[in-house]
C-alpha positions as CSV (number, residue, x, y, z in Angstrom):
1,M,69.4,54.7,5.0
2,T,69.9,53.6,8.6
3,G,66.7,55.5,9.6
4,N,64.7,53.7,7.0
5,L,66.0,50.4,8.2
6,V,65.1,51.1,11.8
7,F,61.6,52.3,10.7
8,C,61.0,49.2,8.7
9,N,62.1,47.0,11.6
10,L,59.2,48.5,13.7
11,Q,56.8,46.3,11.7
12,I,56.2,43.0,13.4
13,V,55.6,40.6,10.6
14,M,53.3,37.6,11.3
15,T,52.2,35.0,8.9
16,G,50.1,31.8,8.9
17,L,48.6,30.6,12.2
18,S,50.1,33.5,14.3
19,L,48.3,36.0,12.0
20,I,45.0,34.2,12.4
21,I,45.4,34.3,16.2
22,V,46.1,38.0,16.1
23,F,43.1,38.4,13.8
24,V,40.8,36.7,16.3
25,V,42.2,38.9,19.1
26,A,41.7,42.0,16.9
27,I,38.1,41.1,16.2
28,V,37.4,40.6,19.9
29,A,39.1,44.0,20.5
30,M,36.9,45.6,17.8
31,I,33.8,44.1,19.5
32,L,34.8,45.5,22.8
33,L,35.6,48.9,21.3
34,I,32.1,49.1,19.8
35,S,30.0,47.5,22.5
36,K,31.7,48.4,25.7
37,L,33.7,51.6,25.0
38,K,31.1,52.9,22.6
39,V,33.7,53.7,19.9
40,H,32.0,54.4,16.6
41,P,32.1,51.2,14.3
42,F,33.8,53.3,11.6
43,L,36.8,54.1,13.8
44,A,36.9,50.7,15.5
45,I,37.0,48.8,12.2
46,L,39.6,51.2,10.7
47,A,41.8,50.8,13.8
48,V,41.6,47.0,13.7
49,S,42.4,47.1,10.0
50,L,45.4,49.2,10.5
51,L,46.6,47.0,13.3
52,L,46.3,43.8,11.2
53,A,48.0,45.5,8.3
54,L,51.0,46.5,10.5
55,L,51.3,43.0,12.0
56,S,50.9,41.1,8.7
57,D,53.4,40.5,6.0
58,I,52.2,43.5,4.0
59,P,55.2,45.8,3.3
60,L,55.0,48.9,5.5
61,T,55.1,51.3,2.7
62,D,52.2,49.6,1.0
63,V,49.9,49.8,4.0
64,P,48.4,53.3,3.2
65,G,47.7,52.2,-0.3
66,V,45.9,49.0,0.8
67,I,43.8,51.0,3.2
68,G,43.0,53.7,0.7
69,S,42.2,51.1,-2.0
70,G,39.8,49.2,0.2
71,F,38.0,52.4,1.2
72,A,37.7,53.9,-2.2
73,G,36.8,50.6,-3.9
74,T,33.7,50.3,-1.7
75,F,32.5,53.8,-2.6
76,T,33.2,53.2,-6.3
77,S,31.2,50.0,-6.5
78,I,28.3,50.3,-4.0
79,G,28.0,53.9,-2.8
80,I,25.6,55.2,-5.4
81,V,23.5,52.1,-5.2
82,I,23.0,52.4,-1.5
83,I,22.1,56.1,-1.8
84,L,19.5,55.4,-4.6
85,G,18.0,52.5,-2.6
86,A,17.6,54.6,0.5
87,F,16.1,57.4,-1.5
88,I,13.4,55.2,-3.0
89,G,12.5,54.0,0.4
90,A,12.3,57.5,1.7
91,V,9.9,58.5,-1.1
92,L,7.7,55.5,-0.4
93,E,7.4,56.6,3.2
94,R,6.6,60.2,2.4
95,T,4.0,59.6,-0.2
96,G,2.2,56.8,1.6
97,A,3.1,54.3,-1.0
98,A,4.3,52.0,1.7
99,L,0.8,52.0,3.1
100,K,-0.6,51.3,-0.3
101,L,1.7,48.3,-0.6
102,A,0.6,47.1,2.8
103,D,-3.0,47.4,1.8
104,L,-2.4,45.3,-1.3
105,V,-0.9,42.6,1.0
106,I,-3.8,42.7,3.3
107,R,-6.2,42.2,0.4
108,L,-4.1,39.3,-0.8
109,V,-3.9,37.4,2.5
110,G,-7.3,38.4,3.9
111,E,-8.5,39.9,7.2
112,K,-9.0,36.5,8.8
113,R,-5.2,36.1,9.1
114,P,-4.2,39.5,10.3
115,A,-0.8,38.4,11.9
116,L,0.2,36.7,8.7
117,A,-0.9,39.7,6.7
118,L,1.2,42.0,8.9
119,E,4.2,39.7,8.5
120,L,4.0,39.6,4.7
121,M,3.3,43.3,4.7
122,G,6.5,44.0,6.6
123,W,8.4,41.7,4.4
124,V,7.4,43.5,1.2
125,V,7.8,47.0,2.6
126,S,11.2,46.4,4.2
127,I,12.8,45.4,0.8
128,P,13.6,49.1,0.2
129,V,12.8,50.6,3.6
130,F,14.9,50.2,6.8
131,C,13.2,47.9,9.3
132,D,13.3,50.5,12.0
133,S,11.5,53.1,9.9
134,G,9.3,50.4,8.4
135,F,8.0,49.4,11.8
136,V,7.2,53.1,12.7
137,I,5.4,53.5,9.4
138,L,3.3,50.3,9.7
139,D,2.7,50.4,13.5
140,P,-0.5,52.5,13.1
141,I,-1.8,49.8,10.7
142,R,-0.9,47.2,13.3
143,R,-2.9,49.0,16.0
144,A,-5.8,49.6,13.7
145,M,-5.9,45.9,12.8
146,V,-5.6,44.8,16.4
147,R,-8.7,46.9,17.2
148,K,-10.5,45.8,14.1
149,T,-9.8,42.0,14.5
150,G,-9.2,41.5,18.2
151,A,-6.0,39.6,17.5
152,S,-3.1,39.4,20.0
153,S,-1.3,42.7,20.0
154,V,2.0,41.0,20.9
155,A,1.6,38.4,18.2
156,M,0.9,41.2,15.7
157,T,3.9,43.2,16.9
158,L,6.3,40.2,16.5
159,C,4.9,39.2,13.1
160,L,5.4,42.7,11.8
161,S,8.9,42.8,13.3
162,C,9.8,39.4,11.8
163,G,8.6,40.3,8.3
164,L,10.5,43.6,8.3
165,Y,13.7,42.0,9.7
166,V,13.9,39.1,7.3
167,A,13.7,41.3,4.2
168,H,16.0,43.9,5.7
169,V,18.9,41.4,6.0
170,F,18.2,39.1,3.0
171,I,17.0,41.1,0.0
172,P,18.7,43.9,-1.9
173,P,18.4,46.9,-2.4
174,T,18.5,47.1,1.4
175,P,22.1,48.4,2.0
176,G,23.3,45.4,4.1
177,P,22.7,42.5,1.7
178,L,23.5,44.8,-1.2
179,A,26.9,45.6,0.2
180,A,27.6,42.0,1.1
181,A,26.7,40.9,-2.5
182,Q,29.1,43.4,-3.9
183,A,31.9,42.4,-1.4
184,L,31.5,38.7,-2.5
185,G,31.7,39.5,-6.2
186,L,28.0,39.3,-7.0
187,E,27.6,42.9,-8.3
188,S,26.5,41.5,-11.7
189,N,24.3,38.8,-10.1
190,I,22.1,41.0,-7.8
191,L,19.0,39.3,-9.2
192,L,20.3,35.9,-8.1
193,V,20.9,37.3,-4.6
194,I,17.3,38.7,-4.6
195,G,16.0,35.3,-5.7
196,I,18.0,33.3,-3.1
197,G,17.0,35.9,-0.4
198,V,13.3,35.5,-1.3
199,L,13.6,31.7,-1.3
200,C,15.4,31.6,2.1
201,S,12.7,33.8,3.6
202,V,10.3,30.8,3.8
203,F,11.6,29.1,6.9
204,P,12.1,32.2,9.1
205,L,8.7,33.7,8.1
206,L,7.0,30.4,9.1
207,A,9.1,30.0,12.3
208,G,8.5,33.6,13.2
209,Y,4.8,33.4,12.6
210,G,4.6,30.2,14.8
211,Y,6.6,31.7,17.6
212,A,4.7,35.0,17.5
213,R,1.3,33.2,17.9
214,Y,2.7,31.0,20.7
215,I,4.2,33.8,22.8
216,G,1.4,36.1,22.0
217,R,-0.9,33.9,24.1
218,K,1.4,34.2,27.1
219,I,2.4,37.9,27.2
220,K,0.2,41.0,27.3
221,P,1.3,44.5,26.3
222,E,1.5,47.4,28.7
223,K,-1.1,50.1,28.5
224,E,-0.8,51.9,25.2
225,V,1.4,55.0,25.5
226,P,0.0,58.2,23.9
227,G,2.0,59.6,21.1
228,N,1.8,61.6,17.9
229,L,-0.4,59.0,16.3
230,D,-4.1,59.0,17.2
231,P,-4.9,55.5,18.6
232,T,-8.6,56.1,18.0
233,K,-8.2,56.3,14.2
234,S,-9.7,53.4,12.3
235,Y,-7.7,51.7,9.5
236,E,-9.6,53.7,6.8
237,E,-9.1,57.0,8.7
238,L,-5.4,56.2,8.9
239,K,-5.1,55.8,5.2
240,A,-7.2,58.9,4.6
241,S,-4.8,61.0,6.7
242,F,-2.2,60.6,4.0
243,G,-4.5,62.2,1.5
244,K,-4.8,60.5,-1.9
245,L,-2.5,57.5,-1.9
246,P,-0.6,56.5,-5.0
247,S,-2.1,53.8,-7.2
248,G,-1.0,50.3,-6.7
249,L,1.0,50.4,-10.0
250,S,2.7,53.7,-9.0
251,A,3.6,52.3,-5.5
252,L,5.0,49.1,-7.0
253,A,6.9,50.7,-9.9
254,P,10.0,52.0,-8.0
255,L,10.5,48.4,-6.6
256,V,9.4,46.2,-9.5
257,V,10.9,48.0,-12.5
258,P,14.5,47.8,-11.2
259,I,14.1,44.1,-10.5
260,L,12.6,43.6,-14.0
261,L,15.5,45.5,-15.6
262,M,18.1,43.4,-13.7
263,A,16.2,40.3,-14.7
264,L,16.1,41.3,-18.4
265,S,19.9,42.0,-18.3
266,S,20.6,38.6,-16.8
267,I,18.5,36.9,-19.4
268,V,20.3,38.8,-22.2
269,S,23.7,37.9,-20.7
270,M,22.8,34.2,-20.4
271,A,21.5,34.2,-24.0
272,H,24.7,35.9,-25.1
273,G,22.7,38.5,-26.9
274,T,24.3,41.0,-29.2
275,G,23.4,44.2,-30.9
276,M,22.3,47.6,-29.7
277,A,19.2,46.3,-27.9
278,A,21.2,43.8,-25.9
279,E,23.7,46.5,-24.9
280,V,20.9,48.8,-23.8
281,C,19.4,45.9,-21.7
282,R,22.8,45.3,-20.1
283,F,23.3,49.0,-19.4
284,L,19.9,49.5,-17.8
285,G,20.2,46.2,-15.9
286,T,23.3,47.2,-13.9
287,P,22.4,47.9,-10.3
288,I,23.3,51.6,-10.5
289,M,21.2,52.2,-13.6
290,A,18.3,50.0,-12.6
291,L,18.0,51.8,-9.2
292,A,18.4,55.1,-11.0
293,V,15.3,54.3,-13.0
294,G,13.6,53.3,-9.8
295,A,14.6,56.6,-8.3
296,I,13.2,58.5,-11.3
297,L,9.9,56.7,-10.9
298,A,9.9,57.5,-7.2
299,I,10.5,61.2,-8.0
300,C,7.6,61.1,-10.4
301,Q,5.5,59.5,-7.6
302,L,6.6,62.3,-5.2
303,F,5.6,65.1,-7.5
304,G,2.5,63.3,-8.7
305,S,1.2,63.1,-5.1
306,G,1.6,66.8,-4.7
307,K,4.6,66.6,-2.3
308,G,7.3,67.9,-4.7
309,A,8.0,70.8,-2.3
310,V,9.8,68.3,0.0
311,F,12.1,66.9,-2.8
312,Y,15.2,68.8,-1.7
313,T,14.7,68.2,2.0
314,L,13.9,64.5,1.4
315,T,17.1,64.1,-0.7
316,N,19.2,65.9,2.0
317,D,17.7,63.7,4.8
318,T,18.4,60.6,2.8
319,L,22.1,61.5,2.3
320,K,22.3,62.2,6.1
321,T,20.8,58.8,6.8
322,V,23.0,56.8,4.5
323,G,26.2,58.6,5.3
324,P,27.1,56.6,8.4
325,I,26.2,53.4,6.6
326,L,28.4,54.2,3.6
327,F,31.4,55.0,5.9
328,V,31.0,51.8,7.9
329,T,30.6,49.8,4.7
330,A,33.8,51.4,3.4
331,A,35.6,50.6,6.6
332,G,34.5,47.0,6.2
333,G,36.0,47.1,2.7
334,V,39.3,48.2,4.2
335,L,39.3,45.3,6.5
336,G,38.6,42.9,3.7
337,K,41.4,44.5,1.5
338,V,43.9,44.1,4.4
339,I,42.9,40.4,4.8
340,A,43.2,39.8,1.0
341,S,46.6,41.5,0.9
342,S,48.0,39.5,3.9
343,D,49.3,35.9,4.2
344,M,46.1,34.8,5.8
345,V,44.3,33.8,2.6
346,R,47.3,31.7,1.5
347,F,47.4,30.0,4.9
348,I,43.7,29.2,4.9
349,T,43.9,28.0,1.3
350,V,46.7,25.5,2.3
351,H,44.6,24.4,5.2
352,A,41.2,24.6,3.4
353,D,40.1,21.2,4.5
354,S,39.9,22.3,8.2
355,F,37.8,25.4,7.4
356,Q,35.6,23.6,5.0
357,R,34.4,21.4,7.9
358,I,32.7,24.6,9.3
359,G,31.5,25.5,5.8
360,I,28.4,27.7,5.5
361,F,28.2,28.0,9.3
362,F,31.4,30.1,9.4
363,P,29.9,33.4,8.0
364,F,26.7,32.8,10.1
365,L,28.6,32.4,13.4
366,L,30.9,35.4,12.7
367,A,27.9,37.6,11.8
368,A,26.0,36.4,14.9
369,I,28.9,37.2,17.2
370,L,29.3,40.7,15.7
371,K,25.5,41.3,15.8
372,T,25.1,40.2,19.4
373,A,28.1,42.2,20.5
374,Q,27.5,45.6,18.8
375,G,23.8,45.6,17.9
376,S,23.8,46.8,14.3
377,S,22.8,44.3,11.6
378,T,24.2,46.4,8.9
379,V,27.6,46.7,10.6
380,A,27.5,42.9,11.2
381,I,26.7,42.2,7.6
382,T,29.3,44.6,6.0
383,T,32.1,43.6,8.5
384,T,31.5,39.9,8.0
385,A,31.3,40.2,4.3
386,G,34.6,42.1,4.3
387,I,36.2,39.3,6.3
388,V,34.7,36.4,4.4
389,A,35.3,37.8,0.9
390,P,39.0,36.9,0.6
391,L,38.3,33.4,2.0
392,M,35.5,32.3,-0.3
393,V,37.5,30.0,-2.5
394,A,39.3,28.6,0.6
395,L,36.0,27.9,2.3
396,G,34.7,26.0,-0.8
397,F,32.3,28.7,-2.2
398,G,33.2,29.1,-5.8
399,T,29.9,29.5,-7.7
400,P,27.5,32.5,-7.8
401,V,24.8,30.4,-6.1
402,E,27.1,29.4,-3.3
403,A,28.2,33.0,-2.9
404,A,24.5,34.1,-2.7
405,L,23.9,31.5,0.0
406,V,26.8,33.0,1.9
407,V,25.2,36.4,1.7
408,V,22.0,35.0,3.2
409,A,24.0,33.1,5.9
410,I,25.6,36.4,6.8
411,G,22.1,38.0,6.9
412,A,20.8,35.2,9.1
413,G,23.7,35.7,11.6
414,S,23.0,39.5,11.6
415,M,19.6,38.8,13.0
416,T,20.9,36.7,15.9
417,V,20.1,38.2,18.3
418,S,18.5,41.6,18.7
419,H,18.7,42.9,22.3
420,A,19.3,46.1,24.3
421,N,22.2,47.4,22.1
422,D,20.1,47.3,19.0
423,S,17.9,50.3,18.1
424,Y,15.4,47.9,16.4
425,F,14.9,46.2,19.8
426,W,13.8,49.5,21.3
427,V,11.6,50.4,18.3
428,V,9.7,47.1,18.5
429,T,9.3,47.1,22.3
430,S,8.4,50.8,22.6
431,F,5.8,50.8,19.8
432,G,4.6,47.4,20.8
433,E,4.0,48.6,24.4
434,L,6.2,45.8,25.8
435,K,8.1,45.8,29.1
436,V,11.9,45.5,28.7
437,G,11.8,42.0,30.3
438,D,9.1,41.0,28.0
439,G,11.1,42.4,25.1
440,Y,13.8,39.8,25.8
441,R,11.1,37.0,25.8
442,T,9.6,38.3,22.6
443,Q,11.8,40.2,20.3
444,T,15.1,38.7,21.4
445,L,13.9,35.1,21.3
446,L,12.1,35.8,18.1
447,T,15.3,36.9,16.4
448,L,17.1,33.8,17.7
449,V,14.3,31.5,16.3
450,I,14.2,33.2,12.9
451,G,18.0,33.3,12.7
452,L,18.4,29.6,13.4
453,A,15.5,28.8,11.0
454,S,17.1,30.9,8.3
455,M,20.4,29.0,8.8
456,L,18.7,25.7,8.6
457,E,17.2,26.6,5.3
458,V,20.5,27.9,4.0
459,F,22.2,24.7,5.1
460,L,19.6,22.5,3.3
461,L,19.8,24.6,0.1
462,N,23.6,24.4,0.2
463,L,23.3,20.6,0.2
464,I,20.9,20.6,-2.7
465,L,22.0,23.5,-5.0
């Protein structure tokens, strides 16, 4: 009995303002662990979560359950969705469907606006594909278009980077915004998040296009570095190297069909439909089932293109790729669960007026700090979403539309800014043949411009909607 009393007294209980101060210190410590000491984000976030749990008013014996619940809850709700989304993207890469989508965008925009075509191309392709791999996939097209049109190589590089990045942080089923939507209670409103993400892409795409054209006249790339890709290939030869590309319908199907299914489910729910047909629509419109249908269509595309032999390897590689993302996302869920179980939410609710003055800028600034410090946009999104989720009502975000705008605000912060600790920075500068110093003047400043432009649009929409 005495031993238990002594053990329980080891917990230093903090509430209210003191807990918020400890929370800020813990977040700073997490940033330092990740960025300076190179501790993996998974371990850093879990360590901070445990520290906050021990220092909060959560009963000591409940701490393991809170941590386990936060971790398991994330896998239960979002794990399969992330895996399916990543798998669809991997198939699009392997079959050349990503190139087909790019070709459709070029035809739509026209060859007289190559930089804009690249930007929109990147924006479309990056909805299911990670921006890093998307840039690698589309860079041969960028080079071919630069040779074909004589446009600025730097401007083309930045436009491609901008388009890829905006979709990557705004539009599900990319794992970051998908996880944020789930954390903020929008798992049944994914279509709304997609719509808000598309709408909020306008300002950053325009701002990115303008900045790319401006800086493209001032900076020249280094001499092109030889690589695996033959720089002498024409645009048509590049497409031919993939063999027979999937048809436009086949390339679009894995992306469009899940969106249509989710849209149909939302319509049926809003109309309060009943009967077997309505139930089937709701069933197929859930994110897991909608993306499962998309994955089946992607598999059909894979075998239809004669690449079925790589099915097992492709699946295995996809699981390896999304594994770290899933674990970091789950760690973010732990942090959110700890915050939700502590006295912090009650304190913020009581003092909601003070926090509402910051409003929609709070998630943006928090994500921007995390992004700039540790480099990963996905980590910044998932961590910020986990922190903000328990505070939504206190911050004045009670409707699904407001929650969707918070998702985009987090995404905007997660772009601000990309520099040397971000793998995407090195992908863009390396493939764009840019010096490191020029990378800061181009890619880093570009992400600052589009991040601020995104937040401006979110702020204006928050006033209107």
